[in-house]
C-alpha positions, 0 to 999 in steps of 0.5 A: 287173527285177533278180533279186534273190540272197539279201541279205547284211547291209550291215555285211558288203558295206561296210567303214567308211572308203574305201581310201586308194588310193580318193581319188587314183583319184577326183582321176584321174577328177575332173581329167578332168572339171573340172580338177586344181584343182577335183577337188583341192578335191573330194577333200579335201572327200571325205576329211572327209566322213561316210559315208552309206548310199544305195540301189543303185539309187538311185544309179545312178538318179542318175548315170544311169550304166548298169548294167554286166552281172555278167560285167563284169571288175570287177564279176565281182570284187567279187562275188567279194568280195562272195561271199568275205565281203570287205567292199567299200570306200565309193564317192565322189561328187559331188552333182548339180544337178537345177536344172542337169541336173547328174547325180551323178558316180562319182568312185570306185565304180561298178563296186562300185555294179553289183556291190552292185546285182547282189546286191540293187537295194535294197541300202545302199551306204555311201557319201561324197558332197560339194557341188560349190562351184564349180557 
């Protein structure tokens, strides 16, 4: 079981909206797994998607990604931001499909999810989630 650190208020951990550079990063990753045209369509959907809140532990479980350690370089950078009171950018996600055995895809923000989990696995993570229309 993950050790819990003193939880911060969700509002302190997350910005209201993703940073502009998160969208090209999401495109770069998504284009590797689904091609450029579908990646472009997903990123356009992500730009317009509302911001939601989901638990860090649930995002890791749904994506089936391992929890990165606190000493991972990028996780450590995000933990330092949290400790310094610098809010993190919401993560960008593409919904999975259990019937087709497709996991949730973290298009951008994997390290931020892990950092949030290390602070408190029940912490709400701000995110944008879109449905892949081509699956």
